[in-house]
ZAMARGU-4260 file (C-alpha; in steps of 0.2 Angstrom, whole numbers, plus 5000, padded with zeros to 4 digits):
<rodrens>
0) 4617/4452/5011 | 4605/4466/5016 | 4611/4484/5013 | 4608/4496/5027 | 4595/4509/5024
5) 4608/4524/5027 | 4619/4516/5014 | 4605/4516/5002 | 4601/4534/5005 | 4619/4539/5003
10) 4621/4530/4986 | 4605/4538/4980 | 4611/4555/4985 | 4629/4552/4977 | 4621/4546/4961
15) 4609/4561/4960 | 4624/4573/4962 | 4634/4564/4948 | 4619/4564/4937 | 4616/4582/4940
20) 4634/4586/4937 | 4633/4576/4921 | 4618/4585/4915 | 4626/4602/4919 | 4642/4597/4910
25) 4633/4590/4895 | 4623/4606/4894 | 4638/4617/4896 | 4647/4606/4882 | 4632/4608/4871
30) 4632/4627/4875 | 4650/4629/4870 | 4648/4618/4855 | 4634/4627/4848 | 4641/4644/4853
35) 4659/4642/4850 | 4660/4657/4837 | 4652/4668/4849 | 4663/4662/4863 | 4679/4664/4852
40) 4673/4682/4848 | 4670/4685/4867 | 4687/4678/4872 | 4696/4687/4858 | 4687/4703/4863
45) 4691/4701/4881 | 4710/4698/4877 | 4712/4712/4865 | 4703/4724/4877 | 4719/4728/4887
50) 4731/4726/4873 | 4741/4739/4863 | 4741/4727/4848 | 4731/4713/4842 | 4729/4694/4846
55) 4721/4683/4833 | 4715/4665/4836 | 4711/4655/4820 | 4699/4643/4828 | 4693/4637/4845
60) 4686/4620/4849 | 4680/4612/4865 | 4689/4597/4872 | 4677/4591/4885 | 4685/4576/4893
65) 4702/4585/4894 | 4696/4598/4906 | 4683/4589/4915 | 4674/4594/4926 | 4677/4611/4918
70) 4677/4616/4900 | 4693/4615/4890 | 4696/4626/4875 | 4709/4622/4862 | 4714/4637/4852
75) 4723/4635/4836 | 4736/4646/4828 | 4736/4660/4841 | 4747/4675/4836 | 4750/4690/4848
80) 4757/4706/4840 | 4761/4723/4847 | 4756/4739/4838 | 4773/4742/4830 | 4775/4724/4823
85) 4777/4731/4805 | 4793/4739/4811 | 4802/4724/4819 | 4792/4709/4812 | 4793/4699/4828
90) 4777/4691/4835 | 4777/4691/4854 | 4767/4674/4854 | 4765/4662/4840 | 4757/4646/4845
95) 4751/4631/4835 | 4741/4624/4850 | 4735/4635/4865 | 4725/4625/4877 | 4714/4634/4890
100) 4704/4626/4904 | 4689/4637/4909 | 4680/4638/4925 | 4662/4632/4924 | 4655/4644/4936
105) 4664/4658/4927 | 4656/4654/4911 | 4638/4653/4919 | 4642/4671/4926 | 4647/4677/4909
110) 4666/4678/4913 | 4681/4668/4908 | 4692/4662/4922 | 4707/4651/4916 | 4711/4637/4927
115) 4724/4629/4916 | 4735/4636/4902 | 4745/4625/4890 | 4756/4631/4876 | 4762/4619/4863
120) 4773/4620/4848 | 4775/4639/4850 | 4788/4653/4850 | 4788/4667/4863 | 4799/4681/4857
125) 4802/4696/4868 | 4810/4709/4857 | 4818/4725/4862 | 4825/4736/4848 | 4841/4747/4849
130) 4831/4762/4855 | 4823/4753/4870 | 4806/4749/4863 | 4800/4732/4867 | 4785/4722/4860
135) 4779/4718/4877 | 4772/4735/4876 | 4757/4726/4869 | 4751/4724/4887 | 4743/4740/4893
140) 4749/4746/4910 | 4734/4751/4921 | 4735/4766/4932 | 4732/4765/4950 | 4716/4775/4949
145) 4709/4764/4935 | 4712/4749/4946 | 4702/4757/4959 | 4687/4761/4948 | 4686/4743/4943
150) 4681/4739/4960 | 4697/4731/4966 | 4695/4717/4953 | 4710/4705/4953 | 4720/4699/4938
155) 4716/4682/4930 | 4723/4668/4940 | 4729/4653/4931 | 4730/4637/4941 | 4742/4627/4930
160) 4753/4631/4916 | 4762/4619/4904 | 4774/4622/4890 | 4779/4609/4877 | 4790/4612/4862
165) 4791/4630/4865 | 4805/4641/4859 | 4807/4655/4871 | 4818/4670/4866 | 4823/4686/4875
170) 4831/4697/4861 | 4837/4714/4868 | 4847/4724/4855 | 4849/4739/4866 | 4857/4729/4880
175) 4866/4716/4868 | 4857/4702/4877 | 4851/4686/4869 | 4842/4672/4880 | 4835/4658/4870
180) 4828/4642/4877 | 4820/4627/4868 | 4807/4621/4881 | 4804/4603/4879 | 4793/4602/4894
185) 4788/4614/4908 | 4774/4610/4921 | 4769/4624/4934 | 4756/4622/4947 | 4751/4639/4954
190) 4745/4644/4972 | 4739/4662/4974 | 4739/4671/4990 | 4724/4680/4997 | 4734/4696/5000
195) 4742/4695/4983 | 4757/4686/4975 | 4759/4667/4971 | 4769/4652/4973 | 4773/4639/4959
200) 4780/4622/4959 | 4789/4620/4942 | 4796/4605/4933 | 4808/4610/4919 | 4817/4602/4904
205) 4824/4614/4892 | 4839/4616/4880 | 4849/4632/4883 | 4853/4639/4865 | 4859/4655/4872
210) 4862/4664/4888 | 4871/4679/4882 | 4872/4694/4894 | 4883/4702/4881 | 4881/4695/4864
215) 4898/4703/4860 | 4906/4691/4873 | 4896/4675/4869 | 4884/4664/4879 | 4885/4655/4895
220) 4879/4637/4896 | 4877/4637/4877 | 4868/4621/4870 | 4867/4613/4887 | 4851/4603/4893
225) 4844/4610/4909 | 4832/4598/4919 | 4825/4599/4937 | 4812/4606/4948 | 4810/4624/4954
230) 4800/4632/4968 | 4796/4650/4963 | 4787/4663/4973 | 4781/4681/4968 | 4778/4695/4980
235) 4764/4706/4973 | 4769/4721/4985 | 4787/4723/4979 | 4787/4713/4963 | 4801/4701/4968
240) 4802/4684/4961 | 4812/4671/4971 | 4818/4654/4965 | 4822/4643/4980 | 4838/4634/4980
245) 4836/4617/4972 | 4845/4604/4962 | 4846/4607/4943 | 4856/4597/4930 | 4865/4607/4918
250) 4872/4595/4905 | 4880/4580/4914 | 4883/4590/4930 | 4871/4593/4945 | 4870/4611/4952
255) 4861/4619/4967 | 4853/4635/4959 | 4844/4649/4967 | 4839/4666/4960 | 4830/4682/4964
260) 4822/4694/4951 | 4816/4711/4956 | 4803/4715/4943 | 4799/4731/4952 | 4814/4739/4945
265) 4814/4747/4928 | 4825/4734/4920 | 4822/4719/4931 | 4837/4716/4942 | 4842/4698/4946
270) 4854/4688/4956 | 4858/4670/4952 | 4867/4658/4964 | 4875/4642/4957 | 4885/4629/4967
275) 4893/4613/4961 | 4900/4602/4975 | 4910/4591/4962 | 4914/4597/4944 | 4928/4595/4932
280) 4938/4611/4928 | 4934/4609/4909 | 4916/4606/4912 | 4914/4621/4923 | 4924/4632/4911
285) 4912/4626/4897 | 4897/4634/4905 | 4905/4651/4904 | 4906/4664/4890 | 4920/4661/4878
290) 4929/4677/4883 | 4931/4669/4900 | 4932/4650/4896 | 4946/4654/4883 | 4957/4660/4897
295) 4952/4646/4909 | 4955/4633/4896 | 4973/4637/4896 | 4973/4628/4913 | 4966/4612/4919
300) 4964/4602/4935 | 4964/4583/4935 | 4951/4580/4949 | 4934/4588/4952 | 4933/4604/4962
305) 4920/4613/4973 | 4914/4629/4964 | 4901/4643/4968 | 4896/4656/4956 | 4885/4672/4958
310) 4878/4682/4943 | 4871/4699/4947 | 4864/4711/4935 | 4849/4718/4926 | 4840/4715/4910
315) 4843/4733/4903 | 4857/4739/4893 | 4871/4737/4905 | 4883/4725/4897 | 4888/4709/4907
320) 4882/4705/4924 | 4893/4705/4939 | 4902/4688/4941 | 4909/4681/4957 | 4916/4664/4957
325) 4924/4654/4971 | 4933/4637/4969 | 4940/4626/4982 | 4954/4615/4976 | 4962/4601/4987
330) 4976/4589/4983 | 4974/4591/4964 | 4985/4592/4949 | 4986/4609/4940 | 4992/4610/4922
335) 4997/4627/4917 | 5006/4634/4901 | 5022/4635/4912 | 5021/4617/4918 | 5012/4605/4930
340) 5010/4608/4948 | 5007/4593/4959 | 4999/4592/4976 | 4990/4608/4972 | 4979/4617/4985
345) 4971/4634/4985 | 4955/4644/4987 | 4952/4654/4971 | 4941/4669/4968 | 4936/4677/4951
350) 4927/4693/4949 | 4924/4705/4935 | 4920/4719/4948 | 4937/4721/4956 | 4935/4740/4959
355) 4917/4745/4962 | 4910/4757/4949 | 4924/4753/4936 | 4912/4741/4926 | 4910/4723/4924
360) 4924/4721/4911 | 4940/4711/4908 | 4950/4726/4913 | 4941/4726/4930 | 4943/4707/4932
365) 4954/4699/4945 | 4959/4681/4950 | 4963/4679/4968 | 4972/4663/4974 | 4973/4661/4993
370) 4984/4649/5003 | 4991/4642/4987 | 5003/4627/4989 | 5010/4614/4978 | 5026/4606/4970
375) 5033/4610/4954 | 5046/4598/4947 | 5047/4591/4965 | 5050/4608/4972 | 5038/4612/4986
380) 5032/4630/4987 | 5018/4641/4994 | 5010/4658/4989 | 5000/4666/5003 | 4989/4677/4991
385) 4992/4678/4973 | 4982/4690/4962 | 4980/4691/4943 | 4973/4708/4939 | 4966/4716/4923
390) 4963/4701/4912 | 4964/4712/4897 | 4982/4715/4900 | 4985/4703/4914 | 4997/4707/4929
395) 5001/4694/4942 | 5006/4698/4960 | 5010/4688/4975 | 5023/4682/4988 | 5032/4666/4983
400) 5040/4655/4997 | 5049/4639/4996 | 5062/4629/5005 | 5069/4613/4996 | 5084/4602/4992
405) 5093/4612/4978 | 5096/4596/4968 | 5078/4596/4963 | 5082/4612/4952 | 5089/4600/4940
410) 5072/4594/4935 | 5065/4612/4934 | 5078/4621/4924 | 5087/4606/4916 | 5105/4601/4918
415) 5112/4609/4902 | 5117/4625/4911 | 5118/4622/4929 | 5119/4605/4938 | 5116/4604/4957
420) 5122/4589/4967 | 5120/4596/4985 | 5113/4610/4995 | 5098/4619/5001 | 5088/4634/4994
425) 5077/4646/5004 | 5066/4657/4993 | 5055/4672/4999 | 5050/4683/4984 | 5037/4696/4981
430) 5033/4698/4963 | 5023/4708/4950 | 5024/4703/4932 | 5015/4705/4916 | 5007/4689/4908
435) 5008/4686/4890 | 5000/4670/4883 | 4998/4666/4902 | 5017/4666/4905 | 5025/4678/4917
440) 5036/4691/4908 | 5046/4705/4914 | 5043/4703/4933 | 5047/4715/4946 | 5054/4705/4961
445) 5059/4709/4978 | 5065/4697/4991 | 5079/4684/4994 | 5085/4668/4987 | 5097/4660/5000
450) 5108/4645/4994 | 5119/4636/5006 | 5131/4621/5006 | 5129/4619/4987 | 5139/4609/4975
455) 5136/4617/4958 | 5143/4613/4940 | 5142/4626/4926 | 5141/4613/4912 | 5144/4624/4897
460) 5161/4629/4904 | 5165/4613/4913 | 5167/4622/4930 | 5163/4614/4947 | 5161/4622/4963
465) 5159/4615/4980 | 5152/4621/4997 | 5145/4636/4988 | 5134/4649/4997 | 5124/4662/4988
470) 5112/4676/4993 | 5102/4684/4979 | 5093/4700/4985 | 5080/4707/4972 | 5075/4725/4974
475) 5063/4730/4961 | 5073/4729/4945 | 5090/4727/4953 | 5099/4711/4959 | 5112/4711/4973
480) 5122/4695/4975 | 5129/4694/4992 | 5139/4683/5003 | 5145/4671/4989 | 5157/4658/4993
485) 5164/4647/4979 | 5176/4633/4980 | 5184/4625/4965 | 5197/4612/4969 | 5210/4622/4979
490) 5203/4639/4975 | 5192/4648/4987 | 5183/4664/4981 | 5172/4676/4990 | 5161/4687/4980
495) 5148/4701/4980 | 5139/4707/4964 | 5127/4719/4958 | 5116/4719/4942 | 5106/4735/4939
500) 5090/4734/4929 | 5092/4715/4929 | 5074/4709/4927 | 5070/4720/4913 | 5086/4716/4903
505) 5084/4698/4907 | 5069/4696/4895 | 5073/4710/4883 | 5091/4712/4880 | 5102/4700/4890
510) 5118/4706/4880 | 5116/4723/4889 | 5116/4715/4907 | 5132/4720/4916 | 5136/4711/4932
515) 5148/4720/4943 | 5158/4708/4954 | 5169/4712/4969 | 5180/4696/4971 | 5192/4692/4985
520) 5202/4676/4988 | 5216/4670/4998 | 5221/4659/4983 | 5216/4655/4966 | 5223/4642/4954
525) 5219/4648/4937 | 5220/4631/4929 | 5204/4627/4938 | 5195/4640/4928 | 5201/4636/4911
530) 5184/4632/4906 | 5181/4650/4903 | 5194/4650/4889 | 5185/4637/4879 | 5170/4639/4867
535) 5153/4634/4875 | 5147/4617/4875 | 5131/4616/4864 | 5115/4611/4872 | 5110/4593/4870
540) 5102/4590/4853 | 5093/4575/4859 | 5084/4585/4873 | 5080/4599/4861 | 5073/4586/4849
545) 5062/4578/4862 | 5056/4595/4869 | 5063/4592/4886 | 5072/4608/4888 | 5062/4621/4898
550) 5060/4639/4892 | 5067/4645/4908 | 5083/4635/4905 | 5085/4642/4888 | 5083/4659/4895
555) 5095/4656/4909 | 5108/4649/4897 | 5106/4663/4885 | 5108/4676/4899 | 5124/4667/4906
560) 5132/4668/4888 | 5126/4685/4882 | 5128/4695/4898 | 5143/4705/4902 | 5153/4703/4919
565) 5165/4716/4926 | 5176/4709/4939 | 5186/4718/4952 | 5198/4705/4959 | 5209/4706/4974
570) 5219/4689/4977 | 5232/4685/4989 | 5240/4672/4979 | 5238/4667/4961 | 5244/4650/4954
575) 5245/4645/4936 | 5255/4630/4932 | 5273/4636/4937 | 5267/4654/4939 | 5265/4661/4956
580) 5259/4679/4959 | 5255/4688/4976 | 5245/4704/4980 | 5236/4702/4963 | 5223/4715/4958
585) 5214/4716/4942 | 5198/4721/4932 | 5191/4708/4920 | 5176/4711/4908 | 5168/4695/4902
590) 5157/4696/4887 | 5150/4685/4874 | 5165/4690/4863 | 5178/4685/4876 | 5188/4692/4891
595) 5195/4710/4893 | 5209/4711/4905 | 5213/4728/4913 | 5224/4735/4926 | 5232/4719/4931
600) 5245/4722/4945 | 5254/4707/4953 | 5270/4704/4963 | 5280/4691/4954 | 5298/4684/4955
605) 5303/4698/4967 | 5297/4712/4955 | 5280/4719/4949 | 5270/4715/4933 | 5257/4726/4926
610) 5246/4719/4912 | 5232/4724/4900 | 5225/4714/4886 | 5210/4703/4880 | 5205/4686/4875
615) 5194/4683/4860 | 5185/4666/4861 | 5183/4656/4845 | 5179/4637/4843 | 5195/4627/4844
620) 5207/4642/4846 | 5207/4658/4858 | 5216/4673/4852 | 5224/4684/4865 | 5233/4701/4866
625) 5243/4707/4881 | 5253/4723/4885 | 5264/4720/4900 | 5276/4731/4910 | 5289/4721/4920
630) 5299/4729/4934 | 5314/4721/4943 | 5308/4704/4939 | 5320/4689/4942 | 5322/4683/4924
635) 5325/4666/4929 | 5309/4664/4938 | 5300/4674/4925 | 5305/4662/4911 | 5302/4647/4921
640) 5284/4653/4926 | 5279/4655/4908 | 5287/4639/4901 | 5300/4649/4892 | 5287/4657/4881
645) 5288/4643/4870 | 5307/4645/4867 | 5318/4629/4866 | 5336/4636/4865 | 5334/4650/4877
650) 5327/4644/4894 | 5326/4649/4912 | 5342/4639/4915 | 5352/4650/4903 | 5347/4667/4912
655) 5351/4676/4927 | 5347/4694/4931 | 5333/4707/4934 | 5322/4711/4920 | 5313/4727/4915
660) 5303/4725/4900 | 5288/4730/4889 | 5279/4718/4879 | 5265/4719/4866 | 5261/4701/4861
665) 5247/4692/4853 | 5244/4674/4850 | 5234/4659/4852 | 5229/4649/4868 | 5220/4632/4869
670) 5205/4628/4879 | 5217/4620/4892 | 5227/4637/4893 | 5242/4631/4884 | 5251/4642/4872
675) 5248/4637/4853 | 5265/4634/4845 | 5271/4647/4833 | 5256/4658/4836 | 5265/4673/4845
680) 5265/4690/4836 | 5272/4706/4843 | 5287/4714/4851 | 5297/4713/4867 | 5308/4727/4873
685) 5319/4723/4887 | 5333/4729/4899 | 5342/4715/4909 | 5352/4722/4923 | 5365/4712/4933
690) 5362/4698/4921 | 5371/4682/4916 | 5370/4670/4901 | 5372/4653/4907 | 5377/4638/4896
695) 5368/4646/4881 | 5372/4634/4867 | 5373/4646/4852 | 5386/4657/4861 | 5396/4642/4866
700) 5396/4635/4848 | 5403/4652/4842 | 5415/4652/4856 | 5423/4635/4851 | 5429/4644/4836
705) 5434/4661/4842 | 5438/4658/4860 | 5442/4639/4863 | 5451/4643/4879 | 5438/4654/4887
710) 5424/4650/4899 | 5409/4653/4890 | 5397/4645/4902 | 5395/4660/4913 | 5394/4676/4904
715) 5390/4691/4915 | 5385/4709/4910 | 5380/4724/4919 | 5366/4730/4907 | 5358/4721/4892
720) 5344/4729/4882 | 5336/4726/4865 | 5321/4723/4855 | 5314/4707/4848 | 5300/4706/4835
725) 5290/4690/4836 | 5281/4684/4820 | 5275/4666/4823 | 5290/4654/4823 | 5302/4668/4819
730) 5310/4680/4831 | 5318/4695/4823 | 5333/4701/4834 | 5335/4720/4831 | 5353/4725/4830
735) 5359/4723/4848 | 5376/4725/4857 | 5380/4713/4870 | 5394/4719/4882 | 5400/4706/4894
740) 5415/4703/4905 | 5422/4690/4893 | 5418/4696/4876 | 5408/4709/4866 | 5397/4705/4851
745) 5384/4713/4840 | 5369/4702/4836 | 5356/4704/4823 | 5345/4693/4812 | 5331/4680/4813
750) 5330/4666/4825 | 5317/4653/4820 | 5309/4639/4830 | 5307/4630/4814 | 5317/4633/4798
755) 5324/4650/4793 | 5337/4655/4807 | 5349/4668/4800 | 5358/4677/4814 | 5373/4688/4810
760) 5386/4688/4825 | 5400/4700/4825 | 5413/4696/4838 | 5429/4706/4841 | 5443/4696/4847
765) 5449/4710/4858 | 5448/4706/4877 | 5435/4718/4885 | 5445/4718/4901 | 5458/4729/4892
770) 5446/4743/4890 | 5439/4741/4907 | 5448/4757/4914 | 5443/4768/4900 | 5430/4781/4906
775) 5427/4791/4890 | 5412/4783/4882 | 5416/4788/4865 | 5433/4782/4866 | 5427/4765/4873
780) 5414/4764/4859 | 5428/4767/4846 | 5440/4754/4853 | 5426/4741/4855 | 5428/4734/4837
785) 5447/4737/4835 | 5458/4723/4830 | 5452/4706/4823 | 5433/4704/4822 | 5426/4687/4819
790) 5410/4688/4807 | 5399/4673/4810 | 5383/4667/4804 | 5371/4656/4813 | 5359/4646/4801
795) 5350/4630/4800 | 5360/4614/4800 | 5355/4598/4791 | 5352/4589/4807 | 5340/4602/4813
800) 5352/4611/4825 | 5360/4628/4823 | 5375/4628/4812 | 5389/4641/4815 | 5399/4647/4800
805) 5409/4662/4794 | 5399/4676/4787 | 5409/4678/4771 | 5396/4691/4764 | 5400/4702/4779
810) 5419/4700/4777 | 5418/4705/4759 | 5408/4720/4763 | 5422/4726/4774
</rodrens>
């Protein structure tokens, strides 16, 4: 095949050019080889010319093929020190290998233009001492006039920069900053603009050993591998370096990162923007400084979140940068120290610059949660905006809203104290609370909790309420309980209450809580509230052992038992077993120790009863003390209502008349409200008017001996008064005169409901009707015991019944 003539000419020209280049390159290589000492001196002199310090290069060797068609120089053991190196001992640059590709034409002109710079196995250490001096002062700053005198010469332009195994450190003692990166690989291709400035395409792979904007608070992204490309530009006019947003891997997560550095400012101001479309909560917190991550790690989100972060600050002594973080959470599971929140949604913001000018500190930090919603223990709720301010001493604020089936509260607070089986709750509360160990304490709350149509059991006291309605109104520290309707069995109660300083005392001193109740009711059956008499049922040990009991339930249970309740009652009808009272008013003080009863006033058995007393609660036995005043009470109904006060011989069937009495009695009462046998202790002073003693066996037994022909089943008297002293099973009958229509008698002694009955009965056989017309009281008294007097003694019989016999000791004394 014949080659065309023009092709031959082209090949000859190309071969000639190649040969010429080779000749020139070989000549340059030879020149460098034979003049490397001179060139090293030239390079060193040129570099040191504009330095406030010294650069030393141990050796320089050409590497011809590596820089072809230019000449590449390999510098060994390059050290750059500032003039005050002796004081701080930190080399600005210390490189084992320093590769420089030099422009051929520059060499021919006697100048050195660097086309490529490679730094390998090196440490670059930018050091600033506590006074603000920096070793970068090794580079002289040219004045504007000096630049003009040099004829507008431009700084050296480096086409490519590579770093391999370079430890890059920025150590600012004055600003408490420490940045350290171990650069595994960096490749930068530079493009310079004619009017000044440059652009660079950079590929980076480095390990972040420290990114501490404040070494006292710790490092961001510590020990994380950074890998990815950058596009960086520099504006020579304003000194701004911009990093275009691009994907960078930090550890195992991908981020979009962009930045801006203003080198024209004295301390180089910067703004760094970071965004991750999907990142786990713990992975995100692990990139932050320990003072922040330690707080964030108290929480967790199960699924990845979308997060953005902006860091803004300067390289000078200004502490931490301004931090602004946004997070977007959808349908996630949030774990907090207080519990787990399902179906969680919110937009969150964190900033350490809540108030401009107050510093970038924990005290000026805030967490904002917008449009927060979720479910806690199956209870749905929402918070329009929640704030956590001052992370040094955190304070939480927000408006809590929820509407739910009240039975779901059993999961939230446990069923040891209150158990809900029906009803709805509507909650609207604004709150502000301290946060201790990331738990709300001592909250200030305002708003309402409205409970309707609820069935509630108070488990420790075994009390059940149906169709209950409660409105809780919180105003700062105070709690107003309004429009309460409680129904327990046949009892219906309407209540309004107030607790002053409730929220403060709830957490600090529940025993000082005083609940003032105003209670009204058409009817109360006291037997349905006997649970208040019993000692508390202890919380389930199994639940405590398994740690199922919530701290809120524990707090609530403690408050119920330690708090004091002052009740002001007004009840139309009060029922208790056989007892019925009307128009009842009373004041009751319920405390941890028991129940104080004050100013009780009721209408009963046609008369009035006033009562004061207390009940002391103990395990298995409750002690009571009562002081009563009875006025014009039908004694038959009175004894019947109180089950004859434990007496067996004298009952309501034996009595008739109207009783006026004062009692001071103490005793025991069971958890079921029953009187403990033989537990009474005290005294009873009575005055029975228009009375009658009906079918009373002890008198009938005496009458069989003394008055076998008289009717002793219906003994009437106009006035009977006396005093009984009660000591357990023994009742001491103080000397008492009984003046009846059929006989008179004097009675004194001890009546026992067990063993020990010893009652002396003096019965004159004289018929009282014979003295009925005597008007002189003294004469009537003197004639009362005239004639034959029968002295009898009532004692215990062998069959357990009372035995009547002659009282021979009394006859002998006469």
